[in-house]
C-alpha positions as CSV (number, residue, x, y, z in Angstrom):
1,M,83.5,88.6,107.2
2,G,86.3,86.6,105.6
3,T,86.6,83.0,105.0
4,T,86.6,80.6,107.9
5,V,90.1,80.1,109.1
6,S,90.6,76.6,110.6
7,D,94.3,75.9,110.5
8,T,95.9,79.0,111.7
9,Q,99.1,79.2,113.7
10,I,100.9,81.9,115.7
11,R,104.6,82.2,115.4
12,R,107.4,84.8,115.9
13,L,107.8,87.2,113.0
14,S,111.1,87.1,111.0
15,S,112.7,89.4,108.5
16,S,111.2,87.2,105.7
17,D,107.8,88.5,106.8
18,I,108.6,92.2,106.4
19,D,107.3,92.7,102.8
20,R,103.9,91.1,103.8
21,L,103.8,93.2,107.0
22,V,104.4,96.4,105.1
23,E,101.7,95.5,102.5
24,L,99.1,94.6,105.2
25,E,99.8,97.7,107.2
26,A,99.8,100.0,104.2
27,A,96.5,98.7,103.1
28,N,94.9,99.2,106.5
29,Q,96.6,102.0,108.4
30,P,96.6,105.8,107.7
31,N,100.2,106.1,108.9
32,P,101.7,102.7,108.2
33,W,105.1,101.6,109.5
34,T,107.9,101.3,106.9
35,S,110.0,98.2,106.2
36,G,112.8,99.9,108.2
37,V,110.6,100.3,111.2
38,F,109.5,96.7,111.1
39,S,113.1,95.5,110.6
40,D,114.2,97.5,113.6
41,E,111.3,96.4,115.8
42,I,111.4,92.6,115.2
43,I,115.1,92.4,116.1
44,A,115.0,94.8,119.1
45,E,116.0,93.0,122.3
46,N,113.0,93.8,124.4
47,R,110.4,93.2,121.7
48,V,108.2,90.3,120.7
49,Y,106.3,90.3,117.3
50,L,103.9,87.5,116.5
51,A,102.2,86.7,113.2
52,I,99.0,84.7,112.7
53,L,99.0,82.7,109.6
54,D,97.3,80.0,107.6
55,G,99.9,78.4,105.4
56,D,101.6,81.2,103.7
57,S,98.7,83.7,104.2
58,L,99.5,86.3,106.9
59,F,96.3,87.4,108.5
60,G,97.6,89.6,111.2
61,F,100.4,90.5,113.6
62,G,101.0,92.0,117.0
63,G,103.9,93.5,118.8
64,L,104.9,93.8,122.4
65,M,107.7,95.8,124.2
66,V,108.7,94.8,127.7
67,V,110.7,97.1,130.0
68,D,111.3,95.9,133.5
69,E,107.8,94.8,134.9
70,E,105.8,96.7,132.3
71,A,104.6,95.4,128.9
72,H,103.2,97.6,126.2
73,I,101.3,96.3,123.1
74,L,102.7,98.4,120.4
75,N,100.9,97.3,117.3
76,L,98.1,94.9,116.5
77,L,96.4,94.4,113.1
78,V,94.2,91.7,111.7
79,A,93.2,91.9,108.0
80,P,89.7,93.3,107.7
81,D,88.4,90.3,105.8
82,Q,89.5,88.1,108.7
83,R,88.1,90.1,111.6
84,R,85.5,88.7,113.9
85,N,87.0,85.2,113.5
86,G,88.8,85.3,116.9
87,L,92.2,85.9,115.4
88,G,92.7,89.2,117.2
89,R,91.8,87.6,120.5
90,R,94.3,84.8,119.9
91,L,97.0,87.3,119.1
92,V,96.3,89.4,122.2
93,I,96.3,86.3,124.4
94,A,99.6,85.1,122.9
95,L,101.1,88.6,123.4
96,I,100.0,88.6,127.1
97,R,101.5,85.1,127.6
98,E,104.8,86.4,126.1
99,A,104.7,89.4,128.5
100,I,104.2,87.0,131.4
101,R,107.0,84.8,130.2
102,L,109.2,87.9,130.1
103,D,108.3,88.6,133.8
104,A,106.0,91.5,133.1
105,K,103.5,92.3,135.9
106,H,101.6,95.1,134.1
107,L,100.3,95.6,130.6
108,T,99.3,98.7,128.7
109,L,98.3,99.8,125.2
110,E,96.6,102.7,123.4
111,V,93.7,102.1,121.0
112,R,91.7,104.4,118.7
113,S,88.7,105.7,120.6
114,R,86.5,104.9,117.6
115,N,87.7,101.3,117.5
116,L,84.9,99.9,119.7
117,P,85.4,96.2,118.8
118,A,89.1,96.4,119.8
119,I,88.2,98.2,123.1
120,D,85.7,95.4,123.8
121,L,88.3,92.7,123.0
122,Y,90.9,94.3,125.3
123,R,88.3,94.6,128.1
124,K,87.5,90.9,127.8
125,C,91.3,90.2,128.0
126,G,91.5,92.0,131.3
127,L,92.5,95.6,130.4
128,A,90.6,98.6,131.6
129,P,90.4,102.1,130.2
130,V,92.3,104.6,132.4
131,G,92.5,107.7,130.3
132,I,92.5,109.5,127.0
133,R,95.4,110.9,124.9
134,P,93.7,113.6,122.8
135,G,94.8,113.6,119.2
136,Y,97.2,110.7,119.7
137,Y,96.4,109.3,116.3
138,G,96.1,112.7,114.6
139,D,92.5,112.0,113.4
140,D,91.4,110.3,116.6
141,D,92.1,110.2,120.4
142,A,93.6,107.2,122.1
143,V,92.0,105.3,124.9
144,I,94.8,104.2,127.3
145,M,94.1,100.8,128.8
146,W,95.9,98.9,131.6
147,A,96.0,95.5,133.2
148,H,97.8,95.0,136.5
149,D,99.0,91.8,138.1
150,I,99.0,89.9,134.8
151,D,101.5,87.4,136.4
152,E,98.9,86.3,139.0
153,P,97.3,82.9,138.5
154,Q,93.8,84.3,138.4
155,F,94.7,86.5,135.4
156,S,95.9,83.5,133.4
157,K,92.8,81.6,134.5
158,N,90.6,84.4,133.1
159,L,92.5,84.3,129.8
160,E,92.0,80.5,129.6
161,A,88.3,81.1,129.9
162,L,88.3,83.1,126.7
């Protein structure tokens, strides 16, 4: 486990973050996004990308796409030495709040079937497994997870309890 992170903040990603995003992703993903992909994603009209930082240290990021009433978490990564500190939970909750702010009613994502801590986190955040995409990640299947009625007060109340 990494150092204790006490003064983290979540903010929108900007083009000045791209080099750090590429570095973090390349060190932790078998098929990392390029700087071009990150550049396109963070400026896309229906996307929201958030970073979790402590000062200048970028510990993780997450991205969300909203189309009509559906939101899709596209990418979420917390640096391995910062996992199990609640940063992933904070990012997921912030992304869900952004989805609600953008009038989404439903939320979905895919997660590696072997990533049991992430699956557990998403369950705690109100998502439920609904299917499998075989070979989605090449070396692993994806678990498809959904949450419905995220705009309902009870859903937000459950998030607050986390």
